[in-house]
C-alpha positions as CSV (number, residue, x, y, z in Angstrom):
1,M,-13.9,44.1,-14.8
2,H,-10.3,43.9,-15.8
3,H,-7.7,43.8,-13.4
4,E,-3.8,43.7,-14.3
5,P,-1.9,40.3,-14.1
6,P,-0.3,39.1,-10.6
7,R,2.6,40.3,-9.6
8,L,3.0,38.6,-6.8
9,R,3.1,34.1,-7.5
10,V,2.8,31.3,-4.1
11,V,3.8,27.5,-5.0
12,L,1.8,25.9,-2.6
13,L,3.2,21.9,-1.8
14,G,1.0,19.3,-0.1
15,A,-2.1,17.4,0.4
16,S,-5.3,16.8,2.2
17,N,-5.2,19.5,5.4
18,L,-4.4,21.9,1.9
19,V,-6.9,20.2,0.0
20,R,-9.3,20.6,2.5
21,S,-7.7,24.2,3.5
22,L,-7.2,25.9,-0.2
23,S,-10.1,29.3,0.7
24,I,-8.3,29.8,3.4
25,V,-5.1,29.2,2.3
26,V,-5.4,31.5,-0.8
27,E,-7.6,34.1,1.7
28,T,-4.5,34.9,3.3
29,A,-2.2,34.4,0.6
30,R,-4.3,37.2,-0.4
31,L,-4.5,39.2,3.1
32,I,-0.8,39.2,3.7
33,W,0.5,40.7,-0.1
34,Q,-2.4,42.7,0.4
35,E,-2.0,42.1,-3.7
36,P,-3.8,39.4,-6.2
37,V,-1.6,36.2,-6.6
38,E,-0.9,34.1,-8.9
39,I,-1.6,30.6,-7.0
40,M,0.4,27.3,-7.9
41,A,-0.5,24.1,-6.4
42,A,-0.2,20.8,-5.8
43,I,-2.1,19.8,-4.3
44,G,-4.2,15.6,-3.3
45,H,-5.8,14.6,-0.8
46,G,-3.0,10.9,-0.4
47,R,-0.6,12.7,-2.2
48,S,2.5,11.6,-2.2
49,Y,5.7,14.1,-3.1
50,G,7.3,11.4,-5.2
51,Q,5.4,8.7,-6.6
52,N,1.2,8.2,-7.8
53,S,-1.2,7.3,-5.3
54,Q,-4.9,7.2,-5.8
55,V,-7.8,8.5,-3.5
56,L,-11.6,7.5,-5.1
57,G,-10.7,6.4,-7.5
58,R,-8.6,9.6,-8.7
59,K,-5.3,8.6,-9.3
60,I,-2.4,12.0,-9.2
61,P,0.9,11.7,-10.4
62,G,3.1,12.3,-7.1
63,I,4.9,16.2,-6.9
64,F,8.0,16.3,-7.8
65,S,7.4,15.0,-11.2
66,C,3.8,16.5,-11.8
67,A,3.7,19.2,-14.5
68,L,3.7,22.3,-11.9
69,W,8.0,22.9,-12.4
70,Q,7.1,23.1,-16.1
71,D,4.7,25.5,-16.3
72,L,6.4,26.9,-13.2
73,Q,9.6,27.2,-15.6
74,N,7.4,28.7,-18.9
75,R,6.2,31.3,-17.1
76,P,7.3,35.2,-16.7
77,S,9.1,35.6,-13.7
78,L,7.4,36.7,-10.0
79,P,8.3,37.2,-7.5
80,T,7.7,33.8,-4.9
81,A,6.6,32.9,-2.2
82,A,6.5,28.7,-1.2
83,L,4.7,26.8,1.4
84,V,6.1,22.9,1.8
85,T,3.4,20.2,3.8
86,D,1.5,17.7,4.1
87,I,4.7,15.6,4.2
88,C,3.9,12.6,6.8
89,N,2.1,11.0,4.0
90,D,5.0,8.5,2.5
91,M,5.7,7.6,6.1
92,L,2.3,5.6,5.3
93,Y,3.5,4.7,2.0
94,G,6.3,2.8,3.6
95,I,9.0,4.9,1.8
96,A,11.7,4.9,3.1
97,P,12.7,8.9,5.5
98,E,15.7,9.9,3.4
99,Q,13.7,8.7,-0.1
100,I,11.2,11.2,1.4
101,V,13.2,13.2,2.4
102,D,14.9,13.9,-1.1
103,W,11.6,14.9,-2.9
104,V,11.9,17.1,-0.7
105,E,15.4,17.9,-0.9
106,G,14.8,18.1,-4.8
107,C,10.9,20.1,-5.1
108,L,13.4,22.7,-2.8
109,D,16.3,22.5,-5.1
110,R,13.7,23.8,-8.0
111,L,11.7,26.6,-5.7
112,A,15.6,27.5,-5.0
113,E,16.1,28.4,-8.8
114,V,12.6,30.7,-9.3
115,G,14.6,32.4,-5.9
116,A,11.5,31.1,-4.0
117,A,10.9,32.7,0.0
118,T,10.2,28.8,1.3
119,I,8.5,27.6,3.9
120,V,8.6,24.4,5.6
121,A,5.3,22.8,8.3
122,Q,7.4,19.5,10.2
123,L,4.6,17.0,10.2
124,P,2.8,17.0,13.2
125,I,4.5,15.7,16.3
126,G,3.1,17.2,19.0
127,S,-0.6,14.7,17.7
128,I,1.4,12.3,16.9
129,E,2.9,11.7,20.2
130,R,-0.1,11.8,21.3
131,L,-2.0,9.6,19.4
132,G,-3.0,5.7,21.1
133,E,-2.7,2.7,20.0
134,R,-6.4,2.1,19.4
135,R,-7.3,6.1,17.9
136,F,-3.8,4.9,15.3
137,Q,-5.5,2.0,14.0
138,F,-8.7,3.1,13.2
139,F,-7.5,6.4,12.0
140,R,-5.1,4.4,9.8
141,R,-7.2,1.3,7.5
142,I,-9.6,4.3,6.9
143,L,-7.4,6.7,5.7
144,F,-4.6,4.4,4.1
145,P,-5.9,0.9,4.5
146,R,-2.8,-0.5,3.0
147,S,-0.2,0.4,4.8
148,K,1.6,-2.1,7.7
149,L,3.1,1.0,9.3
150,T,2.5,0.7,13.6
151,L,2.0,3.4,15.8
152,A,5.9,3.0,17.7
153,D,7.1,3.2,13.6
154,A,5.3,6.3,12.8
155,R,6.6,7.7,16.1
156,V,10.0,7.5,15.6
157,L,10.1,8.0,12.0
158,T,7.7,11.8,12.8
159,R,11.1,12.3,15.0
160,E,13.3,10.9,12.4
161,I,11.9,12.9,9.0
162,N,11.3,16.2,11.3
163,D,15.8,16.0,12.2
164,R,15.9,16.0,8.8
165,L,14.1,18.9,7.9
166,I,15.5,20.8,10.1
167,K,18.7,20.4,9.7
168,I,17.7,21.6,5.6
169,G,16.5,24.4,6.5
170,Q,19.4,25.6,8.7
171,T,21.9,24.7,5.8
172,R,19.3,25.8,3.3
173,K,18.3,28.9,5.9
174,I,14.8,28.6,5.2
175,P,11.8,28.3,8.5
176,V,10.9,25.1,8.9
177,I,8.0,25.6,11.3
178,S,6.0,23.4,14.1
179,A,2.3,22.3,13.8
180,S,1.4,23.4,16.6
181,A,-0.1,20.2,18.4
182,A,-2.7,22.3,19.5
183,W,-3.9,22.5,15.6
184,Y,-5.5,18.3,15.2
185,G,-7.4,16.9,17.2
186,V,-9.3,13.2,17.5
187,D,-8.0,13.1,14.0
188,P,-4.5,13.1,14.1
189,I,-2.9,14.2,10.8
190,H,-5.5,16.9,9.6
191,L,-6.5,20.5,11.8
192,K,-9.3,20.9,12.9
193,W,-12.0,22.9,11.9
194,N,-11.7,25.9,13.7
195,M,-8.1,25.6,13.8
196,K,-7.7,26.4,10.8
197,R,-7.7,29.9,10.6
198,H,-5.0,30.6,13.0
199,A,-3.5,27.9,12.0
200,W,-2.8,28.6,8.6
201,P,-1.6,32.6,8.8
202,V,0.9,31.2,11.5
203,L,2.5,29.3,8.9
204,L,2.0,31.8,6.7
205,A,3.3,34.8,8.1
206,A,6.9,33.9,7.8
207,W,6.8,34.8,4.3
208,R,6.8,38.4,5.3
209,A,8.0,37.5,9.0
210,I,5.2,39.0,9.9
211,D,5.6,38.9,14.0
212,E,1.5,40.9,15.0
213,P,-1.5,38.4,14.5
214,F,-3.4,39.4,11.6
215,A,-7.4,39.4,11.7
216,F,-8.4,36.4,9.3
217,T,-11.8,37.9,7.1
218,R,-13.9,35.4,6.6
219,S,-13.7,33.7,2.8
220,S,-16.8,33.1,0.9
221,V,-18.8,29.7,1.1
222,W,-19.2,30.5,-2.6
223,T,-15.2,31.3,-3.0
224,A,-15.1,27.4,-1.2
225,A,-17.0,26.1,-3.5
226,Y,-15.4,27.4,-6.4
227,L,-12.5,26.5,-5.5
228,A,-13.3,22.9,-5.0
229,G,-14.5,22.2,-8.1
230,L,-11.8,23.0,-10.2
231,E,-9.6,20.3,-11.8
232,P,-5.9,20.0,-11.5
233,C,-3.8,19.3,-14.4
234,D,-3.1,16.1,-15.5
235,Y,-5.0,13.0,-13.8
236,S,-7.2,10.2,-13.9
237,Q,-10.5,8.9,-12.4
238,F,-11.9,5.5,-12.7
239,G,-8.9,4.4,-15.3
240,F,-10.2,7.4,-18.1
241,R,-7.3,9.9,-18.3
242,R,-7.6,14.0,-17.8
243,H,-5.4,17.2,-18.8
244,V,-7.0,20.3,-18.3
245,A,-5.1,24.0,-19.1
246,Q,-3.9,26.7,-16.9
247,P,-5.3,28.6,-14.3
248,N,-7.9,27.3,-14.3
249,G,-9.5,30.0,-11.5
250,R,-9.7,33.0,-11.2
251,L,-11.7,34.8,-8.5
252,Y,-13.0,38.7,-8.7
253,D,-9.5,40.0,-7.6
254,G,-7.7,39.0,-10.9
255,T,-5.6,36.1,-8.0
256,T,-5.3,33.1,-10.9
257,I,-5.0,29.2,-9.0
258,S,-3.4,26.5,-10.8
259,L,-4.0,23.4,-10.3
260,Y,-1.8,20.3,-10.4
C-alpha cells in the first residue's frame, strides 16, 4: 500500500526508558498528531549524552555526537517535535552536572535550529528521594556496576541537574516536565510497566498543549517486536562495527523510524 511521506518529524533523545517504551511512544506520537510521523531516535540502554557507552557488548556513541544531527540537517525541512529525557545516566558515569547540562544544551541548540517544539523531562527526583540505601546499592551494581556514586550524592546531583534544567526551560521557553514518583516502583529510574501507558501521554501532550487526558490505544505485540528488532545507524557489537542505513523501519500507515 502506498502512503504519502510523513509531514511531521519527531526526534527522541534518551536511554533505556525510551528503548523499553518505544512502541508506546511511537503510538502516542501518532495519536497526538493523528497522522504518520517520521521518527528519529537516539536511544539505547545506558546511553550517555556526550560519551560512548557500552552495555552487553554493544557500544554506541554519545547522543550529542551521533549521526542523527547530520541526518537531521540533510533531510527536507519538516515541522518537528522533540523529547529530551533519560538524563540521569551520565550522573552515574561520574560526569559533573555542568558537563551533563552542557551536552543537553548542545542538543537543545541543534533542535532550536530546526524549529523543534521541544519537551525536556526532569530526572525522577521523587523516586530517588524515597530510595533506601540497600535498594540504591543493589540497582547501582546491577545497572551501572562501575559507578562509585553514593545515594547522598545522587540526591544532591539530581536536585542540581533538575534546577539547571528548569532554568534552561525558563530561558528557552520550553516545557521542563517533572516525573511523578508514582510512575516508578522498586526500580528507581525505569518506568513501571503498568504506568507506561499513562506516563508517556502525560509527558508528550505538551507538544500540542493538550489539556484533557486522551485515551491511549494499545500497540500491537507485533509492532513492539518489530521496533525492538531495528538496528541503529552506527554501533559496534563485541568489537565488530556496524553501519545501517536509515530509516530502516516503516509502519503500515507510512510512519518511518530511524535509530541512532
